[in-house]
py3Dmol code that shows the C-alpha trace and the ligand (Angstrom):
import py3Dmol

protein = """\
ATOM      1  CA  MET A   1     -60.098  34.784  80.526  1.00  0.00           C
ATOM      2  CA  THR A   2     -58.101  34.832  77.288  1.00  0.00           C
ATOM      3  CA  GLU A   3     -58.633  37.786  74.987  1.00  0.00           C
ATOM      4  CA  ALA A   4     -60.584  36.989  71.790  1.00  0.00           C
ATOM      5  CA  ARG A   5     -58.517  36.810  68.635  1.00  0.00           C
ATOM      6  CA  LYS A   6     -58.621  39.872  66.433  1.00  0.00           C
ATOM      7  CA  THR A   7     -60.058  39.455  62.979  1.00  0.00           C
ATOM      8  CA  ALA A   8     -59.005  40.909  59.654  1.00  0.00           C
ATOM      9  CA  LEU A   9     -60.587  41.226  56.214  1.00  0.00           C
ATOM     10  CA  VAL A  10     -58.082  41.575  53.374  1.00  0.00           C
ATOM     11  CA  THR A  11     -59.408  42.294  49.872  1.00  0.00           C
ATOM     12  CA  GLY A  12     -57.679  40.885  46.819  1.00  0.00           C
ATOM     13  CA  ALA A  13     -55.941  38.351  49.034  1.00  0.00           C
ATOM     14  CA  SER A  14     -55.864  35.487  46.525  1.00  0.00           C
ATOM     15  CA  ARG A  15     -52.486  36.666  45.216  1.00  0.00           C
ATOM     16  CA  GLY A  16     -49.887  39.414  45.192  1.00  0.00           C
ATOM     17  CA  ILE A  17     -49.626  41.984  47.970  1.00  0.00           C
ATOM     18  CA  GLY A  18     -53.003  41.064  49.500  1.00  0.00           C
ATOM     19  CA  LYS A  19     -51.999  37.427  49.890  1.00  0.00           C
ATOM     20  CA  ALA A  20     -48.746  38.434  51.600  1.00  0.00           C
ATOM     21  CA  ILE A  21     -50.620  40.757  53.992  1.00  0.00           C
ATOM     22  CA  ALA A  22     -53.189  38.047  54.818  1.00  0.00           C
ATOM     23  CA  LEU A  23     -50.431  35.535  55.604  1.00  0.00           C
ATOM     24  CA  GLN A  24     -48.440  38.058  57.646  1.00  0.00           C
ATOM     25  CA  LEU A  25     -51.498  38.957  59.762  1.00  0.00           C
ATOM     26  CA  ALA A  26     -52.105  35.232  60.354  1.00  0.00           C
ATOM     27  CA  THR A  27     -48.541  34.778  61.639  1.00  0.00           C
ATOM     28  CA  GLN A  28     -49.321  37.608  64.091  1.00  0.00           C
ATOM     29  CA  GLY A  29     -52.311  35.647  65.436  1.00  0.00           C
ATOM     30  CA  LEU A  30     -55.263  37.230  63.632  1.00  0.00           C
ATOM     31  CA  ASN A  31     -58.139  35.285  62.109  1.00  0.00           C
ATOM     32  CA  VAL A  32     -58.305  36.309  58.466  1.00  0.00           C
ATOM     33  CA  ILE A  33     -61.025  36.562  55.827  1.00  0.00           C
ATOM     34  CA  VAL A  34     -59.513  36.173  52.376  1.00  0.00           C
ATOM     35  CA  HIS A  35     -61.488  38.111  49.782  1.00  0.00           C
ATOM     36  CA  TYR A  36     -61.129  37.322  46.088  1.00  0.00           C
ATOM     37  CA  LYS A  37     -62.910  38.014  42.822  1.00  0.00           C
ATOM     38  CA  ARG A  38     -62.022  35.282  40.290  1.00  0.00           C
ATOM     39  CA  GLU A  39     -59.330  33.103  41.833  1.00  0.00           C
ATOM     40  CA  ALA A  40     -61.363  30.743  44.067  1.00  0.00           C
ATOM     41  CA  ALA A  41     -58.736  27.974  44.027  1.00  0.00           C
ATOM     42  CA  GLU A  42     -55.924  30.388  44.875  1.00  0.00           C
ATOM     43  CA  ALA A  43     -58.017  31.954  47.649  1.00  0.00           C
ATOM     44  CA  GLU A  44     -58.670  28.479  49.083  1.00  0.00           C
ATOM     45  CA  ALA A  45     -54.916  27.760  49.025  1.00  0.00           C
ATOM     46  CA  VAL A  46     -54.339  30.971  51.015  1.00  0.00           C
ATOM     47  CA  VAL A  47     -57.026  29.892  53.506  1.00  0.00           C
ATOM     48  CA  GLN A  48     -55.243  26.554  53.981  1.00  0.00           C
ATOM     49  CA  ALA A  49     -51.871  28.296  54.424  1.00  0.00           C
ATOM     50  CA  ILE A  50     -53.358  30.649  57.033  1.00  0.00           C
ATOM     51  CA  ARG A  51     -54.785  27.726  59.038  1.00  0.00           C
ATOM     52  CA  GLN A  52     -51.264  26.305  59.262  1.00  0.00           C
ATOM     53  CA  HIS A  53     -50.577  29.188  61.667  1.00  0.00           C
ATOM     54  CA  GLY A  54     -53.245  27.929  64.092  1.00  0.00           C
ATOM     55  CA  VAL A  55     -55.765  30.685  63.357  1.00  0.00           C
ATOM     56  CA  GLU A  56     -59.128  30.682  61.589  1.00  0.00           C
ATOM     57  CA  ALA A  57     -59.571  31.569  57.944  1.00  0.00           C
ATOM     58  CA  ALA A  58     -62.453  31.898  55.500  1.00  0.00           C
ATOM     59  CA  ALA A  59     -62.777  32.968  51.858  1.00  0.00           C
ATOM     60  CA  LEU A  60     -65.438  35.347  50.521  1.00  0.00           C
ATOM     61  CA  GLN A  61     -66.027  36.266  46.887  1.00  0.00           C
ATOM     62  CA  ALA A  62     -67.126  39.680  45.607  1.00  0.00           C
ATOM     63  CA  ASP A  63     -66.715  41.854  42.544  1.00  0.00           C
ATOM     64  CA  LEU A  64     -65.804  45.154  44.153  1.00  0.00           C
ATOM     65  CA  SER A  65     -66.564  47.100  40.985  1.00  0.00           C
ATOM     66  CA  VAL A  66     -70.241  46.699  41.957  1.00  0.00           C
ATOM     67  CA  PRO A  67     -71.147  48.864  44.985  1.00  0.00           C
ATOM     68  CA  GLU A  68     -73.895  46.461  46.129  1.00  0.00           C
ATOM     69  CA  ALA A  69     -71.373  43.601  46.093  1.00  0.00           C
ATOM     70  CA  ALA A  70     -68.865  45.627  48.121  1.00  0.00           C
ATOM     71  CA  ILE A  71     -71.565  46.407  50.700  1.00  0.00           C
ATOM     72  CA  ALA A  72     -72.709  42.754  50.787  1.00  0.00           C
ATOM     73  CA  LEU A  73     -69.086  41.658  51.317  1.00  0.00           C
ATOM     74  CA  GLY A  74     -68.809  43.997  54.304  1.00  0.00           C
ATOM     75  CA  HIS A  75     -71.933  42.584  55.967  1.00  0.00           C
ATOM     76  CA  ALA A  76     -70.956  38.963  55.191  1.00  0.00           C
ATOM     77  CA  ALA A  77     -67.423  39.451  56.521  1.00  0.00           C
ATOM     78  CA  TRP A  78     -68.734  41.063  59.704  1.00  0.00           C
ATOM     79  CA  GLY A  79     -70.997  38.052  60.210  1.00  0.00           C
ATOM     80  CA  VAL A  80     -68.297  35.371  59.856  1.00  0.00           C
ATOM     81  CA  TRP A  81     -66.920  35.775  63.411  1.00  0.00           C
ATOM     82  CA  GLY A  82     -69.176  38.576  64.680  1.00  0.00           C
ATOM     83  CA  GLY A  83     -66.899  41.506  63.915  1.00  0.00           C
ATOM     84  CA  ILE A  84     -63.863  42.879  62.109  1.00  0.00           C
ATOM     85  CA  ASP A  85     -60.973  44.670  63.829  1.00  0.00           C
ATOM     86  CA  VAL A  86     -58.762  45.235  60.815  1.00  0.00           C
ATOM     87  CA  LEU A  87     -59.729  45.990  57.194  1.00  0.00           C
ATOM     88  CA  VAL A  88     -57.173  46.075  54.405  1.00  0.00           C
ATOM     89  CA  ASN A  89     -58.501  47.606  51.185  1.00  0.00           C
ATOM     90  CA  ASN A  90     -55.937  46.079  48.844  1.00  0.00           C
ATOM     91  CA  ALA A  91     -57.803  44.870  45.725  1.00  0.00           C
ATOM     92  CA  GLY A  92     -57.057  46.967  42.693  1.00  0.00           C
ATOM     93  CA  VAL A  93     -56.627  47.114  38.951  1.00  0.00           C
ATOM     94  CA  SER A  94     -53.782  48.825  37.137  1.00  0.00           C
ATOM     95  CA  TYR A  95     -52.502  49.288  33.593  1.00  0.00           C
ATOM     96  CA  LYS A  96     -51.031  52.100  31.537  1.00  0.00           C
ATOM     97  CA  LYS A  97     -52.847  53.931  28.755  1.00  0.00           C
ATOM     98  CA  HIS A  98     -52.151  57.133  26.875  1.00  0.00           C
ATOM     99  CA  PHE A  99     -54.323  60.005  28.075  1.00  0.00           C
ATOM    100  CA  LEU A 100     -55.849  60.363  24.602  1.00  0.00           C
ATOM    101  CA  ASP A 101     -56.758  56.657  24.466  1.00  0.00           C
ATOM    102  CA  ASN A 102     -58.708  56.464  27.729  1.00  0.00           C
ATOM    103  CA  THR A 103     -62.329  55.400  27.219  1.00  0.00           C
ATOM    104  CA  PRO A 104     -65.253  55.832  29.631  1.00  0.00           C
ATOM    105  CA  GLU A 105     -64.884  52.073  30.334  1.00  0.00           C
ATOM    106  CA  ASP A 106     -61.224  52.515  31.363  1.00  0.00           C
ATOM    107  CA  VAL A 107     -62.039  55.375  33.705  1.00  0.00           C
ATOM    108  CA  ASP A 108     -65.052  53.563  35.203  1.00  0.00           C
ATOM    109  CA  GLY A 109     -63.001  50.377  35.581  1.00  0.00           C
ATOM    110  CA  PHE A 110     -60.339  52.120  37.675  1.00  0.00           C
ATOM    111  CA  MET A 111     -62.722  54.259  39.710  1.00  0.00           C
ATOM    112  CA  ASN A 112     -65.211  51.451  40.368  1.00  0.00           C
ATOM    113  CA  VAL A 113     -62.657  49.057  41.874  1.00  0.00           C
ATOM    114  CA  ASN A 114     -59.854  51.257  43.201  1.00  0.00           C
ATOM    115  CA  TYR A 115     -61.988  54.031  44.666  1.00  0.00           C
ATOM    116  CA  LYS A 116     -65.698  53.180  44.907  1.00  0.00           C
ATOM    117  CA  GLY A 117     -65.214  49.520  45.869  1.00  0.00           C
ATOM    118  CA  ALA A 118     -62.855  50.536  48.681  1.00  0.00           C
ATOM    119  CA  LEU A 119     -65.180  53.336  49.809  1.00  0.00           C
ATOM    120  CA  PHE A 120     -68.378  51.294  50.056  1.00  0.00           C
ATOM    121  CA  LEU A 121     -66.690  48.326  51.732  1.00  0.00           C
ATOM    122  CA  MET A 122     -64.972  50.616  54.216  1.00  0.00           C
ATOM    123  CA  GLN A 123     -68.209  52.491  54.879  1.00  0.00           C
ATOM    124  CA  THR A 124     -70.060  49.216  55.599  1.00  0.00           C
ATOM    125  CA  ILE A 125     -67.395  47.913  57.985  1.00  0.00           C
ATOM    126  CA  ALA A 126     -67.012  51.299  59.704  1.00  0.00           C
ATOM    127  CA  ARG A 127     -70.807  51.567  60.231  1.00  0.00           C
ATOM    128  CA  HIS A 128     -70.763  48.196  62.011  1.00  0.00           C
ATOM    129  CA  MET A 129     -67.799  49.324  64.125  1.00  0.00           C
ATOM    130  CA  VAL A 130     -69.574  52.554  65.092  1.00  0.00           C
ATOM    131  CA  GLU A 131     -72.872  50.781  65.864  1.00  0.00           C
ATOM    132  CA  GLU A 132     -71.116  48.270  68.117  1.00  0.00           C
ATOM    133  CA  GLY A 133     -68.921  50.898  69.733  1.00  0.00           C
ATOM    134  CA  ARG A 134     -65.715  49.097  68.866  1.00  0.00           C
ATOM    135  CA  GLY A 135     -62.751  50.782  67.266  1.00  0.00           C
ATOM    136  CA  GLY A 136     -60.609  49.375  64.520  1.00  0.00           C
ATOM    137  CA  SER A 137     -57.868  49.992  62.038  1.00  0.00           C
ATOM    138  CA  ILE A 138     -58.256  50.382  58.276  1.00  0.00           C
ATOM    139  CA  ALA A 139     -55.426  50.363  55.739  1.00  0.00           C
ATOM    140  CA  CYS A 140     -55.847  51.305  52.089  1.00  0.00           C
ATOM    141  CA  ILE A 141     -53.231  50.262  49.570  1.00  0.00           C
ATOM    142  CA  THR A 142     -52.748  53.242  47.289  1.00  0.00           C
ATOM    143  CA  SER A 143     -49.821  53.975  44.976  1.00  0.00           C
ATOM    144  CA  VAL A 144     -46.955  56.374  44.452  1.00  0.00           C
ATOM    145  CA  ASN A 145     -48.829  57.193  41.219  1.00  0.00           C
ATOM    146  CA  GLY A 146     -51.677  58.634  43.279  1.00  0.00           C
ATOM    147  CA  ILE A 147     -49.211  61.096  44.797  1.00  0.00           C
ATOM    148  CA  ARG A 148     -46.912  61.861  41.860  1.00  0.00           C
ATOM    149  CA  PRO A 149     -48.665  61.671  38.481  1.00  0.00           C
ATOM    150  CA  GLY A 150     -47.085  59.241  36.038  1.00  0.00           C
ATOM    151  CA  ILE A 151     -47.027  58.982  32.262  1.00  0.00           C
ATOM    152  CA  GLY A 152     -49.772  56.657  31.018  1.00  0.00           C
ATOM    153  CA  LEU A 153     -51.420  56.740  34.428  1.00  0.00           C
ATOM    154  CA  SER A 154     -53.932  59.586  34.177  1.00  0.00           C
ATOM    155  CA  ALA A 155     -56.896  57.310  34.945  1.00  0.00           C
ATOM    156  CA  TYR A 156     -55.224  54.847  37.338  1.00  0.00           C
ATOM    157  CA  GLY A 157     -53.338  57.572  39.215  1.00  0.00           C
ATOM    158  CA  ALA A 158     -56.503  59.635  39.612  1.00  0.00           C
ATOM    159  CA  SER A 159     -58.336  56.658  41.136  1.00  0.00           C
ATOM    160  CA  LYS A 160     -55.564  56.188  43.698  1.00  0.00           C
ATOM    161  CA  ALA A 161     -55.414  59.948  44.374  1.00  0.00           C
ATOM    162  CA  ALA A 162     -59.164  59.814  45.036  1.00  0.00           C
ATOM    163  CA  LEU A 163     -58.593  56.965  47.484  1.00  0.00           C
ATOM    164  CA  GLU A 164     -55.792  58.931  49.200  1.00  0.00           C
ATOM    165  CA  SER A 165     -58.123  61.883  49.666  1.00  0.00           C
ATOM    166  CA  MET A 166     -60.970  59.705  50.914  1.00  0.00           C
ATOM    167  CA  VAL A 167     -58.660  58.082  53.501  1.00  0.00           C
ATOM    168  CA  LYS A 168     -57.845  61.471  54.984  1.00  0.00           C
ATOM    169  CA  SER A 169     -61.466  62.667  55.169  1.00  0.00           C
ATOM    170  CA  ALA A 170     -62.576  59.344  56.658  1.00  0.00           C
ATOM    171  CA  ALA A 171     -59.704  59.481  59.171  1.00  0.00           C
ATOM    172  CA  MET A 172     -61.054  62.777  60.546  1.00  0.00           C
ATOM    173  CA  GLU A 173     -64.675  61.654  60.597  1.00  0.00           C
ATOM    174  CA  LEU A 174     -64.005  58.223  62.132  1.00  0.00           C
ATOM    175  CA  ALA A 175     -61.411  59.311  64.718  1.00  0.00           C
ATOM    176  CA  PRO A 176     -64.103  60.103  67.354  1.00  0.00           C
ATOM    177  CA  HIS A 177     -65.098  56.424  67.080  1.00  0.00           C
ATOM    178  CA  ASN A 178     -61.498  55.238  67.589  1.00  0.00           C
ATOM    179  CA  ILE A 179     -61.328  53.981  64.015  1.00  0.00           C
ATOM    180  CA  ARG A 180     -57.945  54.751  62.463  1.00  0.00           C
ATOM    181  CA  VAL A 181     -57.567  55.028  58.684  1.00  0.00           C
ATOM    182  CA  ASN A 182     -54.192  55.132  56.948  1.00  0.00           C
ATOM    183  CA  SER A 183     -52.866  54.557  53.467  1.00  0.00           C
ATOM    184  CA  PHE A 184     -49.815  52.806  52.091  1.00  0.00           C
ATOM    185  CA  ALA A 185     -48.512  54.304  48.865  1.00  0.00           C
ATOM    186  CA  VAL A 186     -46.772  51.376  47.274  1.00  0.00           C
ATOM    187  CA  GLY A 187     -44.042  51.623  44.642  1.00  0.00           C
ATOM    188  CA  ALA A 188     -43.000  48.911  42.189  1.00  0.00           C
ATOM    189  CA  VAL A 189     -43.639  45.500  43.757  1.00  0.00           C
ATOM    190  CA  GLU A 190     -43.175  42.116  42.075  1.00  0.00           C
ATOM    191  CA  THR A 191     -46.698  40.858  41.333  1.00  0.00           C
ATOM    192  CA  ASP A 192     -48.847  39.823  38.351  1.00  0.00           C
ATOM    193  CA  ILE A 193     -49.784  43.482  37.880  1.00  0.00           C
ATOM    194  CA  ASN A 194     -46.335  44.306  36.454  1.00  0.00           C
ATOM    195  CA  ALA A 195     -45.160  40.907  35.167  1.00  0.00           C
ATOM    196  CA  GLY A 196     -45.006  42.419  31.663  1.00  0.00           C
ATOM    197  CA  VAL A 197     -42.509  45.080  32.755  1.00  0.00           C
ATOM    198  CA  ARG A 198     -40.246  42.527  34.407  1.00  0.00           C
ATOM    199  CA  GLN A 199     -40.182  40.427  31.221  1.00  0.00           C
ATOM    200  CA  GLN A 200     -38.596  43.292  29.255  1.00  0.00           C
ATOM    201  CA  PRO A 201     -34.935  43.589  30.371  1.00  0.00           C
ATOM    202  CA  GLU A 202     -34.399  47.122  29.019  1.00  0.00           C
ATOM    203  CA  LEU A 203     -37.586  48.470  30.548  1.00  0.00           C
ATOM    204  CA  LEU A 204     -36.853  46.695  33.821  1.00  0.00           C
ATOM    205  CA  GLN A 205     -33.399  48.297  33.920  1.00  0.00           C
ATOM    206  CA  GLU A 206     -34.964  51.701  33.292  1.00  0.00           C
ATOM    207  CA  VAL A 207     -37.515  51.244  36.074  1.00  0.00           C
ATOM    208  CA  ASN A 208     -34.912  49.932  38.509  1.00  0.00           C
ATOM    209  CA  ALA A 209     -32.686  52.935  37.747  1.00  0.00           C
ATOM    210  CA  GLY A 210     -35.493  55.188  39.017  1.00  0.00           C
ATOM    211  CA  ILE A 211     -35.617  53.429  42.388  1.00  0.00           C
ATOM    212  CA  PRO A 212     -32.933  54.338  44.977  1.00  0.00           C
ATOM    213  CA  MET A 213     -33.026  50.748  46.276  1.00  0.00           C
ATOM    214  CA  GLY A 214     -32.349  49.676  42.671  1.00  0.00           C
ATOM    215  CA  ARG A 215     -34.990  46.958  42.500  1.00  0.00           C
ATOM    216  CA  PHE A 216     -38.669  46.074  42.785  1.00  0.00           C
ATOM    217  CA  GLY A 217     -39.970  45.343  46.266  1.00  0.00           C
ATOM    218  CA  LEU A 218     -41.423  42.000  47.278  1.00  0.00           C
ATOM    219  CA  PRO A 219     -45.036  41.557  48.436  1.00  0.00           C
ATOM    220  CA  GLU A 220     -43.700  40.284  51.784  1.00  0.00           C
ATOM    221  CA  GLU A 221     -41.715  43.512  52.246  1.00  0.00           C
ATOM    222  CA  VAL A 222     -44.897  45.562  51.867  1.00  0.00           C
ATOM    223  CA  ALA A 223     -46.853  43.157  54.085  1.00  0.00           C
ATOM    224  CA  ALA A 224     -44.315  43.490  56.914  1.00  0.00           C
ATOM    225  CA  VAL A 225     -44.823  47.275  57.045  1.00  0.00           C
ATOM    226  CA  VAL A 226     -48.620  47.153  56.702  1.00  0.00           C
ATOM    227  CA  SER A 227     -49.099  44.459  59.339  1.00  0.00           C
ATOM    228  CA  SER A 228     -46.754  46.063  61.843  1.00  0.00           C
ATOM    229  CA  MET A 229     -48.698  49.348  61.596  1.00  0.00           C
ATOM    230  CA  LEU A 230     -52.052  47.574  61.844  1.00  0.00           C
ATOM    231  CA  LEU A 231     -50.992  45.661  64.937  1.00  0.00           C
ATOM    232  CA  ASN A 232     -49.373  48.574  66.743  1.00  0.00           C
ATOM    233  CA  ASP A 233     -51.228  51.752  65.879  1.00  0.00           C
ATOM    234  CA  ARG A 234     -53.157  53.455  68.644  1.00  0.00           C
ATOM    235  CA  TYR A 235     -52.659  57.120  67.777  1.00  0.00           C
ATOM    236  CA  MET A 236     -51.910  57.120  64.052  1.00  0.00           C
ATOM    237  CA  THR A 237     -54.562  58.152  61.563  1.00  0.00           C
ATOM    238  CA  GLY A 238     -54.792  59.963  58.233  1.00  0.00           C
ATOM    239  CA  SER A 239     -51.172  59.149  57.403  1.00  0.00           C
ATOM    240  CA  THR A 240     -49.692  58.042  54.112  1.00  0.00           C
ATOM    241  CA  ILE A 241     -46.779  55.646  54.481  1.00  0.00           C
ATOM    242  CA  THR A 242     -44.711  55.160  51.342  1.00  0.00           C
ATOM    243  CA  VAL A 243     -43.276  51.684  50.795  1.00  0.00           C
ATOM    244  CA  ASP A 244     -41.385  52.299  47.574  1.00  0.00           C
ATOM    245  CA  GLY A 245     -37.630  51.788  47.984  1.00  0.00           C
ATOM    246  CA  GLY A 246     -37.292  55.584  47.786  1.00  0.00           C
ATOM    247  CA  LEU A 247     -38.976  55.864  44.366  1.00  0.00           C
ATOM    248  CA  LEU A 248     -40.934  59.015  45.201  1.00  0.00           C
ATOM    249  CA  LEU A 249     -37.697  60.867  45.951  1.00  0.00           C
ATOM    250  CA  MET A 250     -36.516  60.463  42.373  1.00  0.00           C
ATOM    251  CA  ARG A 251     -37.563  62.302  39.220  1.00  0.00           C
ATOM    252  CA  GLY A 252     -39.821  59.496  37.982  1.00  0.00           C
ATOM    253  CA  TYR A 253     -39.611  57.187  35.031  1.00  0.00           C
ATOM    254  CA  GLY A 254     -41.483  56.382  31.851  1.00  0.00           C
ATOM    255  CA  LYS A 255     -41.452  57.730  28.340  1.00  0.00           C
ATOM    256  CA  ALA A 256     -44.608  59.082  26.753  1.00  0.00           C
ATOM    257  CA  ALA A 257     -46.486  56.157  25.236  1.00  0.00           C
ATOM    258  CA  PRO A 258     -47.602  56.545  21.620  1.00  0.00           C
ATOM    259  CA  TYR A 259     -51.133  57.700  20.957  1.00  0.00           C
ATOM    260  CA  THR A 260     -52.855  54.769  19.286  1.00  0.00           C
ATOM    261  CA  THR A 261     -56.483  55.764  18.726  1.00  0.00           C
ATOM    262  CA  LYS A 262     -57.347  57.667  15.550  1.00  0.00           C
ATOM    263  CA  ASP A 263     -58.858  61.064  16.224  1.00  0.00           C
ATOM    264  CA  GLN A 264     -62.559  60.343  15.991  1.00  0.00           C
ATOM    265  CA  ASN A 265     -63.493  64.003  15.628  1.00  0.00           C
ATOM    266  CA  THR A 266     -61.850  64.471  12.225  1.00  0.00           C
TER     267      THR A 266
END
"""
ligand_1 = """\
48
LIG
P -52.459 41.649 41.657
O -51.445 40.616 41.957
O -52.871 41.891 40.249
O -53.758 41.349 42.534
C -54.900 42.151 42.397
C -55.956 41.662 43.362
O -57.110 42.505 43.229
C -56.388 40.232 43.075
O -56.509 39.530 44.280
C -57.754 40.397 42.401
O -58.653 39.335 42.687
C -58.258 41.681 43.034
N -59.218 42.357 42.157
C -59.005 42.884 40.917
N -60.167 43.368 40.420
C -61.114 43.134 41.351
C -62.517 43.395 41.427
N -63.213 43.956 40.407
N -63.176 43.027 42.547
C -62.524 42.431 43.552
N -61.203 42.149 43.552
C -60.511 42.506 42.462
O -52.050 43.095 42.195
P -51.036 43.602 43.346
O -49.829 44.080 42.665
O -50.932 42.614 44.437
O -51.833 44.901 43.810
C -52.447 45.018 45.071
C -52.720 46.501 45.316
O -51.484 47.212 45.329
C -53.588 47.155 44.228
O -54.504 48.063 44.820
C -52.571 47.914 43.381
O -53.128 49.030 42.713
C -51.571 48.326 44.455
N -50.238 48.646 43.916
C -49.451 47.643 43.393
C -48.212 47.994 42.875
C -47.263 46.955 42.314
O -46.199 47.333 41.793
N -47.564 45.666 42.388
C -47.799 49.326 42.874
C -48.636 50.306 43.394
C -49.858 49.948 43.937
P -58.719 37.977 41.765
O -57.328 37.549 41.513
O -59.484 37.005 42.584
O -59.432 38.388 40.528
"""
view = py3Dmol.view(width=600, height=400)
view.addModel(protein, "pdb")
view.setStyle({"model": 0}, {"cartoon": {"style": "trace"}})
view.addModel(ligand_1, "xyz")
view.setStyle({"model": 1}, {"stick": {}})
view.zoomTo()
view.show()
């Protein structure tokens, strides 16, 4: 009897790093569920590209900033092929803002998607895994900014630091169920999230100078590391793998952004 294909759910897989991970897992023979929020046409294009590799693919929509939607996504994804072996919590939002300019909406926006969305989806999938007595592997895409605080990143960095911490607690609590949980702290990678930086030659030069490899990474370079861990891990959990061209080894980059909001207390 041939062994059933493994299945993966990748969030934010309509573009960027998530798309590259979804495609890489498909080349390794996994059936893949492509999650997206807005980009239905792009998600469908990823589904078609995955099928070219002779595996199954499906697209599911959810706004992960809403806990009920994250939980519903988990149940729906589990139901597509009767189980999930691999979950990649990749979807995220990121932008810079001066500490003094952060609003409650900014902080909620980062925490709701980057931390709470990942938590409630992961909890839903892990509950199914535990109930059915099957193990699995979960990867969370975090950021070097969740490990080393960055200028303009007090809210974003905190949301990724929260995710880093959650990964490690979950790794301990899920290990008895043979569910491994690891994080990938990503550095500067060429995607829509930082297109603005790459359009400014001076800023780009400054950022590149802070990276030992001297350049941004490519989504496919991150995907190769994530997929190889997901396909091979048996005894690895609670780890943070940095995929950053050496960025974390350096002193950091970024000048203090100007404070733009008038002091509302005076
Ligand atoms: P990207 O190209 O901007 O893609 C972001 C993805 O997240 C999209 O697929 C988007 O879905 C999804 N998403 C955003 N808000 C969502 C929400 N409320 N609900 C559900 N999905 C949502 O970003 P990326 O650069 O590939 O980033 C992927 C991950 O890597 C993120 O967690 C990011 O923080 C992390 N990261 C990236 C870098 C980098 O330099 N690129 C560095 C460090 C960490 P739709 O397109 O369908 O809306």
